[in-house]
C-alpha positions in Angstrom: 86.7 74.8 55.5 85.1 77.6 53.9 86.1 81.3 55.1 83.6 83.8 56.4 84.2 86.8 54.3 85.0 89.8 56.3 82.6 91.9 58.2 81.5 95.4 56.5 78.8 97.5 57.3 75.9 97.3 54.4 75.6 100.3 52.4 73.1 102.6 53.8 72.0 106.1 52.7 69.7 106.2 55.9 69.5 109.9 56.8 70.0 108.9 60.9 73.2 106.7 59.7 74.5 109.5 57.9 74.0 112.2 60.5 75.4 110.0 63.0 78.9 109.3 61.2 79.2 112.9 60.8 78.8 113.4 64.5 80.9 110.6 65.1 84.0 112.4 63.6 83.8 115.0 66.5 85.2 113.9 70.0 83.1 115.6 72.6 84.0 114.8 76.3 82.0 116.5 79.1 83.8 120.3 79.2 84.6 120.0 75.7 81.5 120.1 73.7 82.2 123.2 72.0 83.4 121.2 68.8 80.1 119.9 68.7 78.2 122.6 69.1 79.3 124.1 66.1 78.9 121.3 64.0 75.2 121.4 65.3 74.8 124.9 64.5 76.0 124.5 61.1 73.5 121.6 60.8 70.8 123.4 62.1 71.7 126.6 59.6 71.8 124.1 56.7 67.7 123.3 57.4 67.4 126.9 57.7 66.8 127.7 61.6 68.4 130.1 63.8 70.4 129.0 66.9 71.7 130.5 70.1 74.2 129.3 71.9 73.9 130.1 75.7 76.2 130.9 78.3 76.4 127.2 79.4 76.9 126.4 75.9 73.8 124.9 75.1 72.5 125.0 71.8 69.2 126.2 71.5 66.3 126.8 68.6 63.6 128.5 69.7 60.0 128.6 68.7 58.4 130.8 71.3 57.4 133.9 69.2 53.9 135.0 69.8 53.4 131.8 72.0 52.3 132.6 75.6 53.1 130.5 78.3 56.3 128.6 79.4 57.8 126.1 76.7 58.5 122.9 76.3 62.0 121.6 76.0 62.8 118.8 74.1 66.7 117.7 74.9 69.3 116.0 73.7 72.9 115.9 75.1 76.0 116.3 73.2 78.5 115.2 75.7 79.9 111.8 75.4 81.8 109.1 78.0 85.3 109.9 78.2 88.4 109.6 80.1 90.4 112.6 81.8 94.4 112.8 82.9 94.6 113.1 86.3 98.5 112.4 86.8 101.1 112.6 84.3 104.1 109.9 84.9 107.8 111.1 84.5 108.1 108.1 81.9 105.0 109.5 80.2 102.2 107.2 81.0 98.9 109.0 81.4 96.9 107.9 84.5 93.0 108.3 83.8 89.7 108.9 85.6 86.5 108.4 83.7 84.6 111.3 83.1 80.4 110.0 83.4 80.1 106.3 83.2 82.9 104.6 81.5 84.1 101.2 82.3 87.6 99.6 81.8 85.8 96.5 80.6 83.7 98.1 77.9 87.0 99.8 76.3 89.9 97.3 76.0 93.3 97.9 74.8 92.5 100.6 72.2 93.6 104.1 70.5 92.2 106.6 72.4 92.6 110.5 71.0 93.7 112.7 73.8 92.6 116.5 73.4 95.0 119.0 74.9 95.5 122.6 74.8 93.0 124.4 71.8 93.2 122.5 68.7 95.6 119.7 69.8 95.3 116.2 69.4 97.7 113.2 69.9 97.8 109.4 70.1 97.9 107.3 72.7 97.1 103.5 73.5 94.8 102.6 76.7 97.1 100.1 78.3 96.8 97.5 81.0 100.3 95.5 80.7 101.1 92.0 80.2 98.1 89.1 80.3 101.2 86.8 80.4 102.2 87.5 84.0 99.4 89.1 85.6 96.8 87.0 87.8 93.1 88.9 87.5 92.2 87.8 91.0 90.0 90.7 91.1 88.1 93.2 88.9 90.0 95.3 87.3 89.9 99.6 88.1 91.3 102.4 86.3 94.2 102.8 89.0 94.8 99.4 86.8 95.5 101.1 83.5 97.6 103.7 81.9 97.9 105.6 78.2 100.6 105.2 76.6 101.9 108.1 74.4 105.4 107.5 73.4 106.3 110.6 74.9 107.7 112.3 78.0 105.9 114.1 80.5 108.1 117.4 79.1 107.3 116.6 75.6 103.8 115.9 76.6 103.5 119.1 78.6 104.9 120.8 75.8 102.5 119.9 73.3 99.6 120.9 75.8 98.6 117.9 77.5 98.2 118.5 80.9 96.0 117.4 83.9 92.6 117.7 82.9 93.3 116.7 79.3 90.3 114.5 78.0 90.5 112.1 76.0 87.7 109.6 73.6 88.3 106.5 71.3 89.9 107.3 68.3 87.5 107.8 65.2 88.8 105.4 63.6 87.3 102.3 66.1 83.9 104.2 66.7 81.6 102.7 63.8 78.7 103.0 62.6 78.5 99.7 61.5 75.3 98.4 59.3 74.6 94.9 59.8 72.7 91.7 60.0 69.3 91.0 58.0 69.3 93.8 55.5 65.3 93.8 55.6 65.8 94.6 59.4 69.5 95.7 60.1 71.0 96.8 63.1 73.6 99.7 64.0 76.8 99.6 65.8 78.6 102.3 67.1 80.9 103.5 70.0 78.4 104.7 72.1 74.7 105.9 70.6 74.4 108.2 73.9 73.7 111.1 72.8 74.5 111.2 69.6 71.2 109.5 68.1 69.1 111.6 70.5 70.9 114.6 68.2 70.1 112.9 65.4 66.5 112.4 66.1 66.2 116.4 66.9 68.2 117.4 64.1 65.7 115.2 61.7 62.5 116.5 63.8 63.6 119.9 62.9 64.0 119.1 58.9 60.6 117.6 58.9 59.2 120.9 60.3 61.0 123.0 57.5 60.2 120.5 54.9 56.4 120.3 55.6 56.5 124.1 57.3 54.8 123.3 60.5 55.3 124.2 64.0 53.5 123.6 67.2 50.8 125.8 68.4 52.7 125.5 72.1 56.0 127.5 72.6 59.2 125.2 72.1 62.6 125.1 72.7 64.9 122.2 71.1 67.9 122.0 73.4 71.5 120.2 72.7 72.9 120.6 76.1 76.2 120.2 77.9 77.4 118.0 80.8 75.0 115.5 80.7 77.6 112.6 81.9 77.9 113.1 85.1 76.0 116.1 86.3 73.1 117.1 83.6 74.7 121.0 84.4 73.5 122.2 80.9 69.8 121.0 81.3 69.7 122.3 84.6 71.3 125.8 83.7 68.4 125.7 80.9 65.3 124.7 82.9 66.2 126.9 85.7 66.6 130.0 83.3 63.5 128.9 80.9 61.3 127.3 83.3 59.3 125.4 80.8 56.1 124.0 81.5 57.6 120.4 80.4 61.2 118.8 79.8 61.1 115.9 77.6 64.4 114.1 77.2 65.4 112.3 73.6 68.2 109.9 74.8 68.9 106.2 75.0 67.5 103.1 76.7 69.4 100.7 78.2 69.0 96.9 78.2 69.5 96.4 82.0 68.4 93.5 84.3 66.1 95.7 86.2 64.5 97.0 82.6 64.1 94.3 80.4 63.6 95.9 76.9 63.6 93.9 73.6 66.1 95.0 70.4 62.9 94.8 68.5 62.5 97.9 67.1 60.4 99.7 69.0 61.5 102.7 71.2 61.3 103.1 75.2 59.5 105.8 77.6 60.8 105.8 81.1 58.2 105.2 83.9 60.8 105.6 86.6 64.5 106.1 87.2 66.9 106.2 90.1 66.0 110.3 90.6 62.2 110.2 90.3 59.1 108.9 88.8 58.2 110.7 85.5 55.1 112.5 85.1 52.1 109.9 84.5 50.1 112.6 82.3 53.0 113.0 79.7 53.4 109.3 79.7 49.8 109.2 78.8 50.4 111.6 75.9 53.5 109.7 74.8 51.8 106.1 74.6 48.7 107.7 72.3 50.9 109.5 70.2 52.8 106.5 69.8 49.3 104.7 68.6 48.6 107.2 66.5 51.9 107.3 64.6 51.4 103.0 64.2 54.6 102.8 66.8 54.6 100.4 70.1 56.4 101.7 72.8 58.4 99.8 75.7 58.2 100.8 79.2 61.4 100.8 81.4 61.6 101.3 84.9 65.5 101.7 86.0 67.0 101.6 89.5 70.7 102.5 88.4 70.8 105.3 85.6 69.3 108.5 85.3 68.7 111.5 82.8 68.5 115.0 82.4 64.7 115.1 82.6 64.8 113.5 86.2 68.0 115.9 87.1 65.9 118.6 85.9 62.7 117.7 87.9 65.0 116.7 91.1 66.3 119.9 91.0 62.8 121.9 90.9 63.2 123.4 87.6 60.3 121.8 85.8 56.6 120.4 87.0 56.5 117.7 84.3 59.0 115.6 82.7 59.2 112.5 79.9 62.1 110.3 78.3 61.5 109.0 75.0 64.4 107.1 73.5 65.8 104.1 71.5 66.5 100.8 73.0 70.0 99.9 73.1 72.4 96.7 73.7 75.8 97.3 75.2 75.4 100.3 76.9 78.0 102.8 77.5 80.4 100.8 75.1 80.0 99.8 71.3 76.3 100.1 71.6 73.7 98.2 69.1 70.5 98.9 68.3 67.8 98.0 65.3 68.4 100.6 62.6 64.2 100.7 62.8 64.0 102.0 66.1 65.5 105.6 65.4 62.6 106.2 62.5 60.3 105.0 65.3 61.6 107.6 67.3 61.5 110.0 64.5 58.0 109.4 64.2 56.3 109.6 67.5 58.1 113.1 67.6 56.9 114.3 64.5 53.0 113.0 65.6 53.4 115.0 68.5 54.4 118.1 67.4 51.4 117.9 65.2 48.7 116.8 67.6 49.2 117.6 71.0 47.3 120.1 72.4 50.3 120.8 74.7 50.9 121.0 78.3 47.6 122.9 79.3 45.7 120.2 77.7 47.5 117.6 79.4 47.2 119.2 82.8 43.6 119.1 82.4 43.3 115.3 81.6 42.6 113.2 85.2 
């Protein structure tokens, strides 16, 4: 029988994949986004723009000078789903609880990087015991798991690992992998959420620099903290800045209540568990996508939410929208068409070049 060759990532110089790979190098659990913020700010500086770090830890790029009115905020969050230590056993086993929507069946027994005090990072193996003796008569939860480090409780504490230490899957298991038909390949990685939103906004900034344009309306491009589990950074930002519109750039999971297709088309959210999105902004994005030659899918969700809907739910913006890439295996080893990232990019560039702004949108019936 002919042996199948090992699956390797296809070579690609695609800017989205290159940026994604750099972002995957940096652990960024909720509450520990500082390293990601430093990387993003360095990328913004390389592009040629100034950025600021607000009191919440959000990274902001402002285009508001000499432009009257409240800004439009485009936001992607910097944090990723993770685990947190909630108890250290005397034998050194770490008991964990999720930060965000990380579920045991999505991870399997794998290596995690455990983030302790300062720059301390040690490896551990997420463990569930022997498969030879266990009878699975129920769904496992996090109480059935522990992280094996090979160190005692005293050794762990001496190295700066305490209750509250965060952990994420180790870098070698994150990807990205480019595979499938080379003419229309797929990309896979341990959660695009929301590194690909960050990639989209960094690519947008680069085009603004290269083509020397900015919208006629005030704008803030924001990279926010702690979306997973609370959307805290986005809410702090929106309550302070009072934007005229808040548009989240994130991923669109394929779910039972949102039968999206993995065909390269991005999607917009019409409703999620918190709110209905602004119909005028939805119409604007649909028209803009048509102008960019990009088809858009529509998603209605009952069990998920976003920075944008959290901002609207908290009363911090009069209008919100959501644009993003469609992905399979959400909150796991996610898969998307490579083309979807270029199409999100095309819509954003077209929007900044042609949209008259929220004031004009408000006049529409």
